[in-house]
C-alpha positions in Angstrom: -23.7 -15.0 8.8 -20.9 -12.5 11.1 -18.2 -12.0 8.0 -21.4 -11.4 5.6 -22.0 -7.9 7.8 -18.6 -7.5 9.0 -18.1 -6.8 4.8 -21.0 -5.1 4.3 -20.4 -2.9 7.3 -16.9 -1.7 5.4 -18.1 -2.0 1.6 -21.3 0.8 3.2 -17.2 2.8 4.5 -15.8 2.7 1.3 -18.3 4.9 -0.4 -19.2 7.4 2.6 -15.7 7.5 2.6 -15.7 8.3 -1.7 -11.7 7.4 -1.7 -10.1 4.8 -4.5 -11.1 2.2 -1.6 -12.6 -1.0 -3.4 -11.7 -0.3 -6.8 -9.6 -3.4 -7.8 -9.5 -6.6 -7.5 -7.0 -9.1 -5.5 -7.1 -6.6 -2.6 -5.5 -9.4 -0.5 -2.6 -8.1 -1.9 -2.3 -5.3 0.2 -1.7 -7.3 3.5 1.9 -7.4 4.0 3.6 -10.5 4.7 6.8 -11.9 6.9 6.7 -11.0 10.8 9.6 -9.2 10.8 8.8 -6.7 7.7 5.2 -6.7 9.7 6.7 -5.3 13.4 8.3 -2.7 11.4 5.3 -1.0 10.3 5.9 -2.2 6.6 9.1 0.0 6.1 10.9 -3.2 4.4 11.6 -2.3 1.1 15.4 -1.1 1.7 15.8 -3.6 3.8 17.1 -7.3 2.5 17.9 -9.3 5.2 14.8 -12.7 4.7 12.8 -14.1 2.7 9.6 -11.9 3.3 11.6 -9.9 0.9 10.0 -11.3 -2.2 6.9 -9.2 -1.4 8.3 -5.9 -0.8 11.6 -5.2 -3.3 12.3 -8.6 -5.4 15.4 -6.7 -7.3 17.0 -6.6 -3.5 16.8 -11.0 -2.9 20.3 -11.3 -4.2 21.7 -9.2 -1.4 20.9 -12.0 1.2 23.8 -13.0 2.9 22.9 -16.4 2.2 19.5 -19.2 0.7 16.4 -19.4 2.9 13.4 -21.0 3.6 10.6 -19.4 5.5 7.0 -19.9 6.7 4.9 -17.6 8.5 1.2 -17.4 9.8 -1.3 -14.4 10.5 -4.7 -14.7 12.1 -6.0 -12.0 10.1 -9.5 -10.4 9.7 -13.0 -12.6 10.6 -11.1 -15.3 11.2 -8.9 -15.7 8.6 -6.0 -16.5 7.9 -2.9 -15.6 5.6 0.2 -18.4 4.8 3.4 -17.7 3.6 5.7 -20.0 2.3 8.6 -18.0 0.9 12.4 -19.2 -0.2 15.1 -17.6 -2.1 17.7 -19.4 -3.5 21.6 -18.1 -3.6 23.2 -19.8 -6.9 26.4 -16.8 -6.2 27.3 -13.8 -4.6 25.4 -12.2 -7.4 23.0 -13.5 -8.0 19.0 -15.4 -6.7 16.3 -16.7 -7.3 13.1 -17.1 -5.4 9.9 -18.6 -5.1 7.0 -18.1 -3.2 3.0 -19.2 -2.3 0.7 -16.8 -0.2 -3.1 -17.5 0.9 -5.5 -15.8 2.5 -7.6 -18.2 3.4 -11.6 -17.7 5.0 -12.2 -21.3 5.3 -15.6 -22.8 5.3 -18.9 -22.2 6.0 -22.4 -24.2 5.7 -25.1 -22.7 3.6 -28.3 -21.7 4.4 -31.6 -20.5 2.3 -34.9 -19.7 2.8 -36.0 -23.6 4.1 -33.1 -24.8 5.9 -32.0 -21.6 8.4 -29.8 -24.2 11.0 -27.7 -26.0 7.6 -28.1 -27.8 4.5 -25.0 -29.9 5.1 -23.1 -28.1 2.3 -20.5 -25.4 2.6 -18.8 -23.1 0.5 -15.5 -21.4 0.9 -13.1 -19.2 -0.3 -9.7 -18.5 -0.7 -7.6 -15.9 -2.4 -3.5 -17.1 -3.4 -1.0 -15.6 -5.6 2.2 -17.5 -6.6 5.5 -16.6 -7.9 9.3 -17.0 -9.3 11.4 -14.4 -9.1 15.0 -13.6 -9.7 17.5 -10.7 -8.9 21.5 -9.5 -9.7 23.8 -6.8 -8.3 24.7 -5.7 -11.2 27.8 -3.2 -9.1 28.4 -3.8 -5.6 25.9 -0.6 -5.0 22.9 -1.1 -7.1 20.9 -4.2 -7.1 17.8 -4.7 -9.7 14.9 -7.8 -9.5 11.7 -9.2 -10.8 8.9 -11.3 -10.0 6.2 -13.1 -12.1 3.8 -14.3 -10.6 0.1 -15.7 -10.5 -2.9 -14.4 -8.9 -6.1 -16.1 -8.4 -9.5 -15.7 -6.2 -12.1 -18.5 -5.7 -15.2 -18.0 -3.9 -17.8 -20.9 -4.0 -18.6 -21.7 -7.7 -16.7 -18.9 -9.2 -13.2 -17.5 -9.8 -10.7 -15.2 -11.3 -7.1 -14.8 -12.2 -4.4 -13.1 -13.3 -0.6 -13.0 -14.0 1.3 -9.6 -12.9 4.8 -8.9 -12.6 7.3 -7.0 -9.9 9.9 -4.6 -10.5 12.3 -3.6 -7.3 15.8 -1.8 -7.3 18.2 -1.5 -4.5 21.2 0.7 -3.4 23.5 0.2 -0.6 26.2 2.5 0.0 30.3 0.8 0.3 29.8 0.8 4.4 26.4 -1.1 3.5 25.2 1.2 6.4 22.4 3.7 4.4 20.3 1.6 1.6 17.7 3.2 -1.1 14.7 0.8 -2.8 12.2 1.0 -5.0 9.5 -1.2 -5.9 6.6 -1.6 -8.5 4.1 -4.2 -8.2 0.9 -5.9 -9.9 1.2 -4.9 -12.7 -0.6 -7.1 -14.9 -4.3 -7.9 -16.7 -7.8 -7.1 -15.1 -9.7 -9.7 -13.0 -13.1 -11.0 -13.9 -15.5 -13.8 -12.0 -16.5 -16.4 -13.8 -18.0 -19.6 -12.4 -21.6 -22.1 -13.3 -23.5 -20.2 -10.9 -23.7 -17.0 -13.1 -25.7 -19.3 -15.7 -29.8 -18.8 -14.9 -32.7 -19.6 -17.1 -34.8 -17.3 -17.9 -37.6 -16.4 -19.7 -37.6 -13.2 -22.2 -40.9 -12.5 -22.9 -43.3 -13.4 -19.4 -46.8 -12.3 -20.6 -46.8 -14.7 -23.7 -47.1 -18.4 -24.4 -45.9 -20.5 -27.2 -41.7 -19.6 -26.7 -38.6 -21.3 -24.8 -38.8 -20.1 -21.5 -35.5 -22.1 -20.6 -33.1 -20.2 -22.7 -29.9 -20.3 -20.8 -28.4 -16.8 -19.9 -24.8 -16.0 -18.7 -24.9 -13.4 -15.9 -21.8 -10.2 -16.8 -19.1 -9.2 -14.3 -17.7 -6.2 -15.0 -13.4 -6.9 -14.9 -11.8 -5.0 -12.4 -7.9 -3.7 -12.6 -5.3 -4.9 -9.9 -4.2 -2.7 -7.4 -0.8 -0.8 -8.4 1.4 -1.0 -5.3 4.9 2.0 -5.6 7.2 2.1 -2.6 10.2 3.9 -2.4 12.5 2.9 1.5 15.4 4.6 3.0 17.0 2.8 5.6 20.0 3.1 8.0 21.9 1.6 10.6 22.3 4.5 12.8 24.7 2.8 15.4 26.6 -0.4 14.2 29.3 -2.2 16.2 29.8 -5.7 17.4 27.3 -6.3 19.8 24.7 -3.0 18.8 23.0 -2.7 16.1 19.9 0.0 15.7 18.8 0.0 12.2 16.3 2.9 11.5 13.7 2.2 7.9 10.8 4.1 6.1 8.8 3.9 3.6 6.5 6.2 0.9 3.6 4.0 -0.2 1.0 5.1 -3.0 -1.5 2.7 -4.2 -3.7 3.0 -7.0 -6.8 2.0 -5.1 -6.4 4.9 -1.9 -4.5 7.4 -0.5 -0.3 7.6 -0.2 0.6 7.0 3.4 4.1 6.8 5.0 5.0 3.6 7.1 8.2 3.7 10.0 10.3 0.8 11.9 12.9 0.6 13.6 14.8 -2.6 15.1 17.5 -3.5 17.6 20.1 -6.2 16.8 21.7 -7.8 20.3 25.2 -9.7 19.2 22.8 -10.6 15.8 21.2 -13.0 18.0 18.4 -11.3 19.9 15.9 -8.6 17.8 13.8 -6.6 19.2 11.7 -4.3 16.6 8.5 -1.1 16.2 6.8 0.7 13.6 3.8 2.6 12.4 1.8 1.9 10.1 -0.1 4.1 7.5 0.9 7.7 8.8 -0.9 10.1 6.9 -4.1 8.4 5.8 -6.8 8.4 8.2 -9.6 6.3 7.1 -6.8 3.3 7.8 -7.4 1.0 10.5 -3.8 0.1 10.9 -1.6 1.8 13.0 1.6 0.7 16.0 3.7 -2.3 14.8 5.8 -4.2 17.3 7.6 -7.8 17.7 10.8 -9.8 18.3 12.9 -12.2 17.0 15.5 -14.7 18.1 18.5 -16.1 16.3 20.4 -19.9 16.6 22.5 -21.6 14.4 22.6 -25.5 15.1 24.6 -27.7 12.5 25.5 -25.0 10.3 22.3 -23.6 10.2 20.7 -20.5 10.8 17.0 -21.2 12.1 14.9 -18.0 12.9 12.1 -17.3 15.1 10.3 -14.5 15.2 7.2 -13.3 16.2 5.1 -9.8 15.1 1.5 -8.0 16.7 -0.5 -5.2 14.8 -2.3 -3.1 15.7 -5.4 -3.3 14.1 -8.1 -0.5 15.8 -11.4 -1.5 16.1 -11.1 -5.0 14.6 -8.6 -6.0 17.9 -4.4 -7.0 17.2 -3.1 -9.4 14.3 -0.1 -11.5 16.0 1.8 -12.9 13.2 4.8 -15.6 13.1 7.3 -17.0 11.1 10.3 -19.8 11.3 13.1 -19.3 8.9 16.3 -21.4 7.7 18.7 -20.2 6.8 21.8 -22.3 5.0 
């Protein structure tokens, strides 16, 4: 019941605001992934140094120094969990491919009805997922371009919907690699329509008369909803870069098809490229957003030639409290 109540409250808030919120399917696609990118306020379109780049800008993964595998988790809203499993494989200095899997798991909840208020020993569950394959290539020593082909699925109890979509991104960086500009377009694909066995119902077309078939099976019609289209433009610069200290500032302009435009800011301070402090601010310009301040830390170590990275981030989500994110990466 707690989950249903919060969903209803959010729905009424969307209606009263009369904005574009709630006008598309697969809203989970707007949940940022990767503790480093979250700690930097989601200003990550022009930064390419971990596998979560697959989400923010697939055209930039060819700029990673090494291949990397990443797992991250976020304890999301209403007792849900967001899990990311991503791998970027460097084929050579100019080409890279990536594989990713993101899931929003709602967990299980016992079904109740009018006669079984304490439970029926039956459970319903819901989950959203997206999985895909990416490719990126360095066209020159300054420009990179790439894209992702992904499969998107949503399921709630016996109903489900799916779609196929495309992400495209590019990255420009100066010869000194101090200055970078990134751009990406995400979720260009087909509409989603819920379907399943619970949409079939027996009906009586003429309940006032007898002598006809009173058990005709009909199927409820559900509308098709478009995917949320995201357009991002980001810029970042290493304003301080020495052997001991690096300070990176980044900003992103975010324009979704189902909400108002906003700006994200972030920074990262790296010490000997082993310890990292990060901070940012999300959704500047979107007065209805609950998102705001972000912060995080990270540490890198080398074991037997492999780079191991541990990252943690915390995200202020207004009245919903603080959302923790953590991740573990292996460079090889």
